[in-house]
C-alpha angles and dihedrals in degrees: 000000000000116000120233093246091059091047091050091049092051092048092048090049092052092047092051091051091048092050092046090049091052091051092045095054093036091239092294112134099197123151109271126199119248089255091053090048089054090049091050091052091048091051092048089051090052087056090059100266120136119244090246093052091045093050091045093051092050093044092051092046089054090056094058123111090240093056096043090048089053088057091051097047103028128091102215150357121265137224119234091262091055097257116144116254135175122346122258107251126224089245090055090049091051091051091049089049091054092048091047091054090049093048091047092049092049090048092053092050093055095050 
C-alpha cells in the first residue's frame, strides 16, 4: 500500500512537469516532431523534472482535444523552434480522429 505522502509527492511532481511543459511550449499544443519531443523532454529534465514526469506530461498533453484537433486541421509537424517539418499524413489524421472521438466520448461519460 502506498502512503498518502508518496502519492502527494508523485502528484506534485506530475503537476510541476505539466506546468513547466505549458510554459516551455507557451501553451501552444501544436504537433511536434519526434526530435522536438525529445528536446522538450530534455528541457523539462533540465528544469528539475524526472524523465518519467516529463514523458507523462507530454503524453497527456498529446491526448488533449486541442492537440488532436491540431493534427486534424494542421498541415505539418513542427520543430521546437517553430520551423515546419514533415506533413501530417492521412493515416495520422485518421488515428487522431479516432482518438478524438474516444476522448470526447470519455468526457461525456464523466459529466
